N, C-alpha and C positions, 0 to 999 in steps of 0.2 A: 644280353648276358646276365645270368643269374649270379648273384653274390652269395657266397657261403658265409654262414653266420658262425664265427669262430668265438667260443667262450674264452676269455682272457682271465687268468687268476690274477685277482688283484693285487698289486705290490704293497708290501709292507711299507708303512710310513717311516721315514728316517726319524730317529729321535736321539739327541744327545742327553746321555744319562746325567742327571744332576745327582748330588749328594743324597738328596732324600728319596730318590728313585732307587738308588743302590741300597739304601737302608732298607725299602720296602721289599727289594729282593732279598736280602738277607733274612728279614722277618719271614719270608715265605719259606726260606731254606729252613729255618729253625722250627717253625710251626707246621710245615708241610702244606696246609691250607688255610686261608684267613678269609673272612666275609668282607665285602666292600665297606660296611660301615666300621668294622673292627680295623681295617688297614688304615682307614682315614683317621681313625682317634690314635693309631700307634704312630703314624709316618707324617700324616698331614694335618695335625691338631689346630695349627695356626690359620688355617683357611677354611672356608665354606665347605659342607658335605659334597655339594654339588660341583665346586670347583676341583675337590679332591677326587670325585668320581671321574670327571674329564681327564684328570692326571693318569687314574689308573686305566682308563680306555686308552691313553695314548700310549702306556706300557705294552697293553696287549696289541693294540694296533702295529708296534714296533716289533712284535713277535717274542716280547721276553716273557709274557704271561699268557695263559690261557684262563678261561673262565666257565662256570657252569652255575646251575641253580643249587643256591644253598638249602632249600627246602623251608628256609624262614621267609617272612614277609616283611617288607619295610612299609613305611607310612604310603598312603594313596594307593593302597592294594597291590603294588608291584612286588615280585618275587625278589629277594636279595640275591646277589651273586656271590661265588666264591671265587677266588683268585689262586692259582697254582702255578709253578715255574714250568717253563719250556726248556728244551735243550739250550736255545739262545740265552735264556735267562741263567741257566747254569753256567754257560761258557762266560757270561758277563761277570759273574761271581768269581770264575777263576781269574779273570783279567784284573778285577778291581779288589778283590779280598784275598786272592791266592787259595782259594778252596777248589780242589780238584773237581771239575764239572761232572766227571765219572761217577763221583761219590753223592752227588746231589739228586734226591728224589725228584723226578719230575712227572708231568701229566696229572690227570685228576686223581684223587683219592678213591679209594673203594667207597662204595655207598655206606657199607658197614661202618667205615672209621670217621666219615665225615663229621658227623655230630660231635665225636669224641675230641677231634681236633679243635673245633669251634669252641667247646665248652672250655679246653684249656686256655684258649687266647680270652675269653670272658674272666676266667679267675684272675689271669695276669692284668687285665684292665682294672679290676677290682682292686688288686694290690696297687696299682698306679693312682688309683682314686684315693686310697688311703694314705698314700704317700702326699699327694697334693692336699689332704687335709691335715697333713702333719702329725697323723697318728704314728706314722713311722717315719724313717729317714734312711738315706743312702741305699735305696733298693736296687738291687741286682737280679736279673732274672736269666737262668740258662736251662734251655731244654735238656731233658735227659740225656740225649746222644753227646752233646757238649762236656757235660759234667763227668760222665761215665768214661768217655774218651780220655779226659785228662787225668781221671783216677787210675783207670785200668790200663791205658797206653794203647786201647783197641776197641771194637764194638761188638766183642762177643757177649753172649747171654743177653741178647735183645729184649727178652720176655721178662729179665729182672730188673729193667732199668726204670726208674722212677719217670715220670712224664716230665718233671721240672726241678730244679734246684733253686730255691729262693734265699737271697741273703739280704738281709736288713737289720736296722737296730731300732728299738723303741728309744725314745728320748731319755737320755741319761743312763742308757745300758751299752754294753759292747755288741758288735756285730755278731748275729747268729745265723745259721743255714738251717733251712727246712726242707725236707723232701715232700714233694707234691705228687700225689697220685689221682688221677680221675677213673674212678671205678666204672667199668663198662657195664656191669651187671651180669658179666658172662664169665667172672673168673670162677675157676674151680679150686676147691680147698687145697688139695694136695698136689695137683699138677701146676697151679698157677700161684695162689696166695701165699702158701707157706714157703717156696723158694725165693718168692718176690720180697716178702717180709725179711727173712733171714739175712738175705743181701742188704737190705737198707739197714737193719740194726746194727751191722758190721761197721757202717759209717759213724754210728753213734750220734746221728742227727735226729732232731724230732721228725715225726712223719705226720702230715696231714692228708686226709682221705676225703675226697668229694664224691659224694654218692648221688644216686637218683631219688631215694625215697629214705624215711624212718626206718621202715621195715628191714630195708637192705643193711643198715647201720646194725642192727640187732644181729643179722647173719655174719658181719664181718668182725664185730667185737667178739662173738664166740669162737671165731677161728683165730682172733689174734691175741686173746688173752694167754692160753698155753704158750704162745712163741715169745711173748714178753717175760713170762716167768722162767722160760728156758734161757731167756738172755741176761736175766737178773736185773731187768728195769721196771719201774712202776708203770701204772696205767696211762699217764699223762704222756708218755713217749709217743703213742700213736693215738690221734684224735680224728674225729669224723664231723662231717656237716653234709648238709643237703644242697644240693647246686641251686635249686629255685630259692632258697633260702638266702644264700650269698648273693645271688643276684639282686633279689628284692631289697636287703638290708645291709649290703656290704660284708667284706671279710670279717670285720670286728663287731658287726651289728648281728651277724647271724648266730644260731645256736650251734656251738661245738661240743660233742660229747666225748668224754675221755673213755678208754677202753673197758672201765669198770661202769660205766653207765654215768658218772658224775658230769656235770656241766662245767665248762671252763669258757673264759673270755679269751683266751689265747694270751693274755698280757702276762708277763712274768711278775712273779711276788718278789719284793725286796726285804731283806737279802735274799740271794737265791736259794732254792731249796731244790733238792733231789727229785727229778721227775721220774 
């Protein structure tokens, strides 16, 4: 008798979601995709990286997340993974956080967007590091979709949303809010940049723009200058820095350039002056 070989699809491993697991799913919802090392720092900072990786693997085995190569390399020459939500992960968010699963992006991000999402998380981690060093206090981080949903009541004009809204205070100062934009290098002046900046300026919040190179800053400054003049605000309302400089030196160690080309350390001058 000939036995037939039947391929059996492996069953998902059951997993009881802990609070930090749910928190990890929330972060994936907010950021769309996060690398394994970033997710470990955000949600599992009190345990070793290898232990965090095992927990992330369990989330994937439970069907809540998927993974792909990030294009970045970890130590020991192994490629780093990025994680994203599956439909099961989205439904878990609906169950535990009341977020309609149908509104949650799932599946791998487009290759074109992947590095942009990862850089946004890197800037967030740089802000959290600044808080740990007591350079700032009471840090709050909201991605663009959450801030604009609260402000406008819907998610229209997606291209005009900032990537994140950051709330914090310097020691001895009141809470401030800042709009953060990660420049992709593909914005067009009249189609993308001008409507985006006009929308940002309506909030009255300072604007931080993270770019890929000093050359790109020169271009964006030229596009931004007439918009600030149109809005009746000074060159300190919108400032620019280079991503690699922030990653190497930290948020407050990096060089930040005002729209007029002058340098700022981002720290407020006391008493307050008009920016």
